[in-house]
C-alpha positions in Angstrom: 47.4 145.5 117.1 45.8 143.2 114.6 48.2 144.2 111.9 51.3 143.5 114.0 50.0 140.2 115.2 49.2 139.1 111.7 52.7 140.2 110.6 54.3 138.2 113.4 52.3 135.2 112.6 54.2 132.9 110.1 52.5 132.3 106.9 51.7 128.9 105.5 54.2 129.4 102.7 57.1 130.2 105.0 56.3 127.2 107.1 56.3 125.0 104.1 59.6 126.4 102.9 61.2 125.7 106.3 59.8 122.2 106.2 61.3 121.6 102.7 64.6 123.1 103.8 64.8 120.9 106.9 63.9 117.8 104.8 66.6 118.7 102.2 69.2 119.2 105.0 68.3 115.8 106.4 68.5 113.9 103.1 71.3 115.8 101.4 74.2 113.8 103.1 72.4 110.6 102.3 72.0 111.6 98.6 75.7 112.6 98.4 76.9 109.4 99.9 74.4 107.1 98.0 76.6 106.7 94.8 79.7 105.8 96.8 77.7 103.4 99.0 76.1 101.8 95.9 79.5 101.4 94.2 81.0 99.9 97.4 78.1 97.5 97.8 78.5 96.3 94.2 82.3 96.2 93.7 83.1 94.9 97.2 80.3 92.9 98.6 78.9 92.0 95.2 82.3 90.5 94.1 82.6 88.7 97.5 79.3 87.0 96.7 80.4 86.2 93.2 83.6 84.7 94.5 81.6 82.5 96.8 79.4 81.4 93.9 82.5 80.6 91.8 84.0 78.5 94.7 81.0 76.2 94.3 81.5 75.7 90.6 83.9 73.8 88.4 85.3 77.1 86.9 88.7 76.8 85.3 90.1 79.3 82.9 86.8 81.2 82.6 83.9 81.3 85.0 81.5 78.4 84.7 78.3 77.9 86.5 78.3 74.1 86.7 77.8 73.8 90.4 79.8 71.1 92.2 78.9 71.9 95.8 81.9 72.0 98.1 84.1 69.9 95.9 86.6 72.7 95.4 87.0 73.1 99.2 87.6 69.3 99.4 90.3 69.7 96.7 91.8 72.6 98.6 92.0 70.5 101.8 93.8 67.8 99.9 96.3 70.2 98.3 99.8 70.0 99.9 100.7 73.5 98.7 97.7 75.0 100.5 98.8 73.4 103.8 102.3 74.7 103.3 100.8 78.2 102.7 98.6 77.9 105.7 101.4 76.7 107.9 103.6 79.6 106.7 100.8 82.0 107.5 100.7 80.7 111.1 104.5 81.0 111.4 104.7 84.4 109.6 101.7 85.9 111.3 102.6 84.7 114.8 106.1 86.0 114.7 105.2 89.2 112.8 102.5 90.1 115.4 104.6 89.1 118.4 107.8 90.8 117.4 106.1 94.0 116.2 104.2 94.3 119.6 107.4 93.7 121.6 109.6 96.0 119.5 106.9 98.7 119.2 106.4 98.7 123.0 110.1 99.0 123.7 110.6 101.8 121.2 107.5 103.6 122.6 108.7 103.3 126.2 112.2 104.7 125.2 110.6 107.6 123.3 108.3 108.3 126.2 111.2 109.2 128.4 111.3 112.7 126.7 114.6 112.1 125.2 116.3 114.7 122.9 115.5 114.6 119.2 112.4 112.7 119.9 110.7 114.1 116.8 113.6 113.0 114.5 113.7 109.5 116.0 109.9 109.1 115.7 110.1 110.1 112.1 112.9 107.6 111.4 110.9 104.8 113.1 107.8 105.7 111.2 109.4 106.2 107.8 109.3 102.5 106.7 105.5 102.5 107.0 105.3 105.2 104.3 106.9 102.7 101.8 104.9 100.1 100.0 105.5 96.4 100.6 106.8 96.1 97.0 109.6 98.6 97.8 110.3 96.9 101.1 110.4 93.5 99.4 112.8 94.7 96.7 115.2 96.3 99.2 115.3 93.3 101.5 115.7 91.0 98.6 118.9 92.8 97.7 120.1 92.9 101.4 119.4 89.2 101.9 120.8 88.0 98.6 123.8 85.8 99.5 125.9 87.0 96.6 125.2 90.7 97.0 123.9 91.6 100.4 124.7 91.0 104.0 126.5 87.7 103.5 128.7 89.0 100.8 129.6 92.1 102.8 130.5 90.2 106.0 132.6 87.7 104.0 134.4 90.7 102.3 135.5 91.7 105.9 137.4 88.4 106.2 134.7 86.2 107.8 134.7 83.6 105.0 132.6 81.0 106.9 129.7 83.4 107.6 126.4 82.3 106.2 123.2 84.2 105.9 121.4 82.5 103.0 117.9 82.3 104.3 116.5 83.7 101.1 117.5 80.6 99.1 116.9 78.1 102.0 113.5 76.4 101.8 113.4 76.0 105.5 114.2 79.6 106.4 112.7 81.6 103.5 109.5 82.4 105.4 111.6 84.0 108.1 112.9 86.6 105.6 109.3 87.7 105.2 109.1 88.2 109.0 112.3 90.3 109.0 111.0 92.6 106.2 107.5 92.9 107.6 108.7 93.7 111.1 111.0 96.4 109.8 108.1 98.1 108.1 105.3 97.8 110.6 107.0 98.1 114.0 107.2 101.9 113.7 103.5 102.0 113.3 102.9 99.9 116.4 105.4 102.2 118.2 103.2 105.2 117.3 100.1 103.4 118.6 101.8 102.5 121.9 103.3 106.0 122.3 99.9 107.6 121.9 98.6 105.2 124.5 101.4 106.0 126.9 100.9 109.7 126.6 97.2 109.2 127.4 97.9 107.5 130.8 97.2 109.8 133.8 100.4 110.8 135.5 98.7 110.6 138.9 98.5 106.8 138.6 102.2 106.5 138.0 103.1 109.0 140.8 100.9 107.0 143.2 102.7 103.8 142.3 106.1 105.5 142.8 104.9 106.7 146.2 104.1 103.2 147.1 107.7 102.2 146.5 107.2 100.3 143.2 110.2 100.1 140.9 110.1 101.4 137.4 110.0 97.9 135.7 107.2 96.9 138.1 105.3 100.1 137.4 105.4 99.3 133.7 104.5 95.6 134.1 101.7 96.1 136.7 100.3 99.5 135.8 101.3 100.8 132.4 101.0 97.7 130.2 97.5 96.8 131.6 96.4 100.3 130.8 97.5 99.7 127.2 95.3 96.7 126.8 92.9 98.4 124.2 96.0 99.6 122.2 97.4 96.1 122.3 94.1 94.7 121.1 93.8 97.2 118.2 97.4 96.6 117.2 96.9 92.8 117.1 93.8 93.2 114.9 95.6 95.5 112.5 98.8 93.4 112.3 96.8 90.1 111.9 94.8 91.7 109.1 98.1 92.7 107.3 99.5 89.2 107.8 96.5 87.5 106.2 96.5 89.8 103.2 100.2 89.8 102.6 100.8 89.3 98.9 103.0 92.1 97.5 105.8 91.5 100.0 106.0 87.8 99.2 106.0 88.5 95.4 108.7 91.1 95.7 110.9 89.3 98.2 110.7 85.6 97.6 108.2 85.0 94.9 106.8 82.3 97.1 110.0 80.3 96.7 112.3 78.5 96.7 109.6 76.3 95.0 106.6 77.2 97.0 108.4 77.1 100.4 107.4 80.6 101.4 103.9 80.6 99.9 101.1 82.3 101.8 97.4 81.9 101.2 97.2 85.2 99.2 99.9 84.0 96.7 98.3 80.6 96.6 95.0 82.1 95.6 96.6 84.3 92.9 98.7 81.5 91.4 95.7 79.1 91.1 93.1 81.6 90.0 95.1 83.6 87.5 98.1 81.6 86.4 97.0 78.0 86.7 93.5 78.4 85.3 91.8 77.0 88.4 89.4 79.8 89.2 87.1 77.6 91.3 90.0 76.4 93.5 91.4 79.9 93.8 87.9 81.3 94.8 87.6 78.6 97.5 91.0 79.7 99.0 89.9 83.3 98.8 86.7 82.5 100.8 88.8 80.8 103.5 91.0 83.9 103.7 87.9 86.0 104.1 86.8 83.7 106.9 90.2 84.3 108.6 89.7 88.0 108.3 86.2 87.8 109.7 87.4 85.6 112.6 89.6 88.5 113.6 87.3 91.4 112.7 84.1 90.2 114.3 85.6 89.9 117.9 87.1 93.3 117.5 83.8 94.9 116.4 82.0 93.0 119.2 84.5 94.3 121.8 84.2 97.9 120.4 80.4 97.8 120.5 80.4 96.3 124.0 82.8 98.9 125.4 80.7 101.7 123.9 77.5 100.2 125.3 79.0 100.0 128.8 80.7 103.3 128.5 
């Protein structure tokens, strides 16, 4: 009996090995992720901090640490090109988000009717999202070119007075960005809404039908309110894309004619890297970061609040 009990009793060495094994299992994921976390902290948040420092200096072609306070921000506020870029962002971002939401919702509702070839249509709508904004900009630059694209094609059909020269019109160039961006992103929004529609309980819709509600009223009063979290997520994503838009502008309009279709991202690049005004460019970058945070923080707050109440 004593031998069996002593054999069953764990030794100090086995207990220590289990303790070390449990400690290793607990720390191994942290050790594996530590290099990536350190690199992200340095190259993302470290450079954000450095950009903020540069925005407080008189840096021009090369970084300089002659601090001038918020003088660069004052220069930025007095710069007409910055206000044009900011106004364009409001126009571009507002139309881009609103049209993508409306078009994506309509496409999702149509596909939710279990139509034939749904998979093929979904692929066609989603395909533009697989392209980069550079490719999208180049393609739409050709399509909107008055001498080569849509205007030239329609005039070749005999409509000599047809005009669609927005690409070279300073007052309309920003709307060409909206066209190209909506074409690329609306399929992604459609996929979000379609997933939300497929997640709604059918019993709710059947109950509304039994109450005599028409189909448009069901969608307006029942379905769309159920999609509120999807709408919120889509707005956050699309707004983030709009604020960061750079490659589409460069490929499609180049910020022109003149700087009529500039956005804050192209303004920042032009002043920081081609006009040797790093301090001013850094100040504009920090204001762009502020715009992103103004969108991101409410989103994170809403997510955390919903999880806490859930």
